[in-house]
C-alpha positions in Angstrom: 0.0 0.0 0.0 1.4 3.4 -0.9 2.1 5.8 2.0 -0.9 7.7 3.3 1.0 11.0 2.9 -0.8 11.0 -0.5 -4.2 10.8 1.2 -4.5 13.5 3.9 -8.4 13.4 3.6 -8.4 9.8 4.8 -6.3 10.7 7.8 -8.5 13.6 8.7 -11.8 11.9 8.4 -10.7 9.0 10.4 -9.4 11.6 12.6 -12.0 15.8 10.1 -11.4 13.7 7.9 -8.2 10.2 11.7 -0.7 8.7 16.5 4.2 8.4 19.0 3.2 9.0 22.5 5.7 7.4 24.9 3.6 5.1 27.1 5.2 4.0 30.4 4.0 0.8 32.2 0.6 1.3 30.7 2.0 1.0 27.2 -0.4 -1.0 25.2 -4.2 -0.5 25.9 -6.4 -3.4 25.0 -9.0 -0.9 23.7 -8.9 2.6 22.3 -10.3 4.1 25.4 -8.6 5.8 28.4 -9.5 7.2 31.9 -8.1 10.6 32.9 -7.9 11.3 36.6 -7.3 14.6 38.3 -5.5 15.3 41.6 -8.9 15.1 43.5 -9.6 11.6 42.0 -12.3 12.8 39.6 -12.4 11.1 36.2 -13.4 11.5 32.6 -13.2 9.0 29.8 -11.7 9.5 26.4 -12.5 7.1 23.5 -10.9 7.3 20.1 -13.5 7.0 17.4 -13.4 5.5 14.0 -16.1 7.5 12.2 -17.1 4.6 9.9 -17.2 1.0 10.9 -18.9 -2.2 9.8 -21.1 -4.6 11.7 -18.1 -6.8 12.4 -16.9 -4.3 15.1 -20.0 -4.8 17.2 -20.7 -5.5 20.0 -18.0 -3.2 21.4 -15.5 -4.3 24.0 -16.9 -3.9 27.5 -14.8 -0.9 28.6 -16.6 1.3 26.0 -20.1 0.5 27.2 -19.0 0.7 30.9 -17.6 4.2 30.4 -20.8 5.2 28.7 -22.9 3.8 31.5 -20.8 5.6 34.2 -21.1 9.0 32.5 -23.8 11.6 32.6 -22.7 13.5 29.5 -21.5 12.5 26.1 -19.1 14.9 24.5 -18.2 14.6 20.8 -16.5 16.7 18.2 -19.9 18.0 17.2 -23.3 17.8 18.7 -24.5 15.2 16.3 -28.1 16.5 16.7 -26.9 19.7 15.0 -24.9 17.9 12.3 -27.9 15.7 11.4 -30.4 18.6 11.1 -31.6 19.5 7.6 -30.3 23.1 8.0 -26.8 21.8 8.8 -26.8 19.4 5.9 -27.9 22.2 3.6 -25.2 24.5 5.0 -22.5 21.9 4.3 -23.7 21.4 0.7 -23.8 25.1 0.1 -20.4 25.7 1.6 -19.0 22.9 -0.5 -20.2 24.4 -3.8 -18.2 26.7 -6.0 -19.4 30.2 -6.6 -21.8 30.8 -9.5 -19.9 30.9 -12.8 -17.0 28.8 -11.5 -16.5 25.1 -12.3 -13.9 22.6 -11.2 -11.8 23.0 -14.3 -11.2 26.7 -13.4 -9.9 26.0 -9.9 -7.7 22.9 -10.3 -4.8 21.9 -12.5 -5.3 20.0 -15.8 -3.5 17.1 -14.2 -5.9 17.0 -11.2 -8.9 17.3 -13.5 -7.7 14.4 -15.6 -7.3 12.3 -12.4 -10.9 13.2 -11.3 -12.3 12.3 -14.7 -10.6 8.9 -14.6 -11.8 8.2 -11.1 -15.4 9.2 -11.9 -15.4 7.0 -15.0 -14.2 4.1 -12.9 -16.9 4.7 -10.3 -19.6 4.9 -13.0 -21.0 8.2 -11.8 -21.7 11.4 -13.9 -19.0 14.0 -13.8 -21.1 17.1 -14.6 -22.7 17.6 -11.1 -19.4 17.1 -9.4 -17.8 20.0 -11.3 -19.8 22.3 -9.1 -18.0 21.1 -6.0 -15.1 22.8 -4.4 -12.0 20.5 -4.5 -12.1 19.7 -0.7 -15.8 18.7 -0.9 -15.2 16.6 -4.0 -12.3 14.8 -2.3 -14.6 14.0 0.7 -17.4 12.9 -1.6 -15.4 10.5 -3.7 -13.7 9.1 -0.6 -17.1 8.5 1.0 -18.3 6.6 -2.0 -15.3 4.3 -1.8 -15.8 3.8 2.0 -19.4 2.7 1.4 -18.2 0.3 -1.3 -15.7 -1.2 1.1 -18.6 -1.9 3.6 -17.9 0.9 6.1 -20.9 3.0 7.2 -21.0 6.3 9.1 -24.2 5.1 10.8 -22.0 2.4 12.5 -19.3 4.8 13.5 -18.4 4.9 17.2 -19.6 8.5 17.6 -23.0 7.7 16.0 -23.4 4.6 18.1 -23.0 6.5 21.4 -25.0 9.5 20.2 -28.0 7.2 19.5 -27.5 5.6 22.9 -27.3 9.0 24.6 -30.6 10.1 23.0 -32.3 6.9 23.9 -31.2 7.0 27.5 -31.7 10.8 28.0 -28.0 11.6 28.6 -26.8 15.1 27.9 -25.0 15.6 24.6 -22.6 18.4 23.7 -20.0 19.2 21.0 -16.5 20.6 21.3 -17.0 22.7 18.2 -19.7 23.7 15.7 -20.2 22.3 12.2 -19.5 25.8 10.8 -16.1 25.8 12.4 -15.3 22.3 11.3 -16.3 23.1 7.7 -14.1 26.2 7.8 -11.1 24.0 8.5 -11.5 22.6 5.0 -13.0 25.6 3.3 -10.2 27.9 4.5 -7.5 25.8 2.9 -5.4 27.6 0.1 -6.3 26.7 -3.5 -3.0 24.9 -3.9 -3.7 22.8 -0.8 -7.2 21.9 -2.0 -5.8 20.9 -5.4 -3.2 18.6 -3.8 -5.8 17.2 -1.5 -8.1 16.3 -4.3 -5.4 14.9 -6.6 -3.8 12.8 -3.8 -7.1 11.5 -2.6 -8.2 10.4 -6.1 -4.8 8.8 -6.7 -5.3 6.6 -3.7 -9.0 5.6 -4.1 -8.0 2.1 -5.2 -6.4 1.4 -1.8 -9.3 2.6 0.3 -10.5 -0.8 1.4 -7.1 -2.0 2.5 -6.4 1.3 4.3 -9.7 1.3 6.1 -9.4 -2.3 7.1 -5.9 -1.7 8.5 -6.9 1.4 10.4 -10.0 -0.2 11.9 -8.1 -3.4 12.9 -5.4 -1.3 14.6 -8.1 0.6 16.4 -10.0 -2.5 17.5 -6.8 -4.0 19.0 -5.7 -0.7 20.7 -2.5 -0.7 18.6 -1.6 3.0 18.9 1.8 2.5 17.2 0.2 1.0 14.1 -2.4 3.7 14.0 0.3 6.3 14.3 2.1 4.8 11.3 -1.1 4.6 9.2 -2.5 8.0 10.0 -0.6 10.6 12.0 2.9 10.2 10.5 1.5 10.8 7.0 -0.7 13.7 8.0 2.4 15.4 9.4 3.8 15.4 5.9 1.2 18.0 5.1 1.9 20.7 7.8 -1.0 23.0 6.8 -3.5 20.1 7.2 -1.9 18.8 10.3 -2.2 22.2 12.0 -5.6 23.1 10.7 -7.3 19.7 11.2 -5.5 18.2 14.2 -3.2 20.3 16.3 -5.2 23.5 16.4 -8.4 21.8 17.1 -6.8 19.8 20.0 -5.6 23.0 21.5 -9.0 24.5 21.3 -10.7 21.5 22.9 -8.3 21.1 25.8 -9.8 23.8 28.1 -13.3 22.5 27.4 -12.2 19.0 28.3 -10.6 20.1 31.5 -13.8 21.9 32.5 -15.6 18.6 32.5 -13.7 17.6 35.7 -15.9 20.1 37.6 -19.1 18.1 36.8 -20.6 15.9 39.6 -20.2 12.8 37.5 -17.9 11.7 34.7 -18.2 12.6 31.0 -17.4 10.3 28.0 -15.5 12.1 25.3 -15.6 10.5 21.9 -13.4 12.1 19.2 -11.5 10.8 16.2 -8.7 8.4 17.2 -6.0 10.6 15.7 -6.9 13.4 18.1 -6.0 11.3 21.2 -2.5 10.1 20.8 0.8 11.5 19.4 2.9 14.4 20.6 0.1 16.9 20.0 -2.7 14.6 21.1 -5.1 15.1 23.9 -3.7 12.3 26.1 -0.2 13.8 26.0 -1.7 17.3 26.6 -3.5 16.0 29.7 -0.4 14.2 30.9 1.6 17.4 30.6 -0.9 19.2 32.9 -0.6 16.6 35.6 -3.5 14.3 34.9 -3.1 10.5 35.2 -4.0 8.6 32.0 -4.9 5.0 32.4 -5.8 2.7 29.5 -9.0 0.6 29.9 
């Protein structure tokens, strides 16, 4: 499989759109979930999510469900209720469309356009409607089609699983950021970065199933080193994307996560797996501030 530095969209979405922390005696968690404890003994739980999974990954390992049952609040990247609303879906579509009078051929290179045409022909879908998409939106769209073909479903992602359970059981749900902000992380990319993102994503479409299977298997076994190799190392090769889509967002989330220790009962935080580990990950940031991190 070719290096994922050619596919930053994959890293991000498994992380936007996504890992080497130096673990001590607690080196290899059996599951992708940790407990953070403050000096007073209060805890929160942090679970790394794969945003698309298949039925084979359910039922989840017991620590995930136990952390959910022990928590009063579910905290995710977004309040999924907002994300699933018709207004939010329309906003994403509109933000992902090129301005009137522009088409894809006017905003990407001839080489990238040729790659897109070849991929669309291979997928058997019409090109014309896609020429109205901004490059970042088209990259996500084409990647999503491949994910579905590979048998991975956003409705089976860890974040959706726990959101549905929270709604059914009456738990409080909150997001760490808004959909508008999350879209802006892509929409604010430079034209050159969007062109590269689209070209590199299209180039790697054929390896989607292998890549997703490898990432999901590493996640299921709690293999942080393997997930780092598959996702984080390659995202770092695109510094603009790494900062916009991972490091900056982690820094924004950290004070909101620390505030959760003040609640009477624990919270379960579910974010893309790439956000948790690595030198700029949330687990390392919490360690740096004196919290005890324990794998579950």
